[in-house]
C-alpha positions in Angstrom: 9.1 18.8 -21.7 8.3 15.2 -20.5 11.1 13.5 -18.5 12.1 10.1 -19.7 13.0 7.8 -16.9 14.4 4.3 -17.0 11.7 1.6 -16.4 14.1 -0.6 -14.5 15.2 2.2 -12.2 11.5 2.9 -11.5 10.7 -0.7 -10.6 13.9 -1.0 -8.5 12.1 0.8 -5.7 10.0 -1.4 -3.4 7.3 1.2 -2.8 6.8 1.6 -6.6 6.7 -2.2 -7.0 4.0 -2.3 -4.3 2.0 0.4 -6.0 2.1 -1.6 -9.2 0.9 -4.7 -7.3 -2.0 -2.6 -5.9 -3.0 -1.5 -9.4 -3.1 -5.0 -10.8 -6.6 -5.5 -9.3 -8.2 -2.1 -9.9 -7.6 1.5 -10.8 -7.1 3.7 -7.7 -6.8 7.4 -6.8 -3.5 8.7 -5.3 -5.3 8.9 -2.0 -6.5 5.3 -2.2 -2.9 4.2 -3.0 -1.4 6.3 -0.3 -3.7 4.8 2.3 -1.8 1.5 1.9 1.5 3.1 3.0 2.9 4.7 6.2 4.5 7.6 4.3 3.3 11.1 3.5 0.9 11.4 0.5 3.3 13.7 -1.4 5.9 10.9 -1.3 3.4 8.4 -2.8 2.5 11.1 -5.4 6.2 11.4 -6.4 6.3 7.6 -6.8 3.2 7.6 -8.9 4.6 10.5 -11.0 7.8 8.4 -11.7 5.7 5.4 -12.7 3.6 7.6 -14.9 6.6 9.1 -16.6 7.9 5.6 -17.4 4.4 4.8 -18.8 3.9 1.9 -16.3 0.7 3.6 -15.1 -1.7 5.9 -16.8 -3.9 8.6 -15.3 -7.6 9.0 -16.2 -9.6 11.8 -14.8 -13.2 11.0 -13.7 -14.9 14.1 -12.4 -12.6 15.6 -9.7 -10.6 12.4 -9.2 -7.7 11.1 -11.1 -7.6 7.3 -11.2 -4.3 5.4 -11.9 -4.2 2.1 -13.6 -1.5 -0.3 -14.7 -0.4 -0.3 -18.3 -0.1 -4.0 -19.1 1.7 -3.5 -22.4 4.6 -1.7 -20.7 4.8 -4.5 -18.2 5.0 -7.0 -21.0 8.1 -5.2 -22.2 9.7 -5.9 -18.9 8.6 -9.5 -19.0 10.0 -9.9 -22.5 13.4 -8.6 -21.4 13.4 -10.9 -18.4 12.5 -13.9 -20.5 16.1 -14.2 -21.8 17.3 -14.7 -18.2 14.5 -17.2 -17.5 15.7 -19.3 -20.5 19.3 -19.2 -19.3 18.4 -20.3 -15.8 16.0 -23.0 -17.0 18.9 -24.4 -19.2 21.3 -24.3 -16.2 18.8 -26.1 -14.0 18.1 -28.7 -16.6 21.9 -29.3 -17.0 22.1 -29.6 -13.2 19.2 -32.1 -13.1 20.9 -34.1 -15.8 24.2 -34.1 -13.9 22.6 -35.1 -10.7 20.7 -37.9 -12.4 23.9 -39.2 -13.9 25.7 -39.1 -10.6 22.7 -40.9 -8.9 22.7 -43.6 -11.6 26.4 -44.2 -11.3 26.1 -44.4 -7.6 23.3 -47.0 -7.9 25.4 -49.0 -10.4 28.1 -49.5 -7.8 
């Protein structure tokens, strides 16, 4: 049985986010990934397993090695969800800009 984990819980961990950043440039083995951290390799393997269960990374075996790579489509799902908040904040910043411009113009009129 495959565990289903929450994507947002998975990316809430700074180590897992760092692993995702590492995988943006190239596929890597667990050992290559672990060499970038000051924690035990089994700890990194657990983080990779969680990312794999969330389908944020995929594993491809090449000979004896397993290479992990970022699944861009799954990352796009996160981006799509975040987009609604970007729009809200952009609207709020635009409203603030308009208010500040109005205050500045009134001040210059006096």
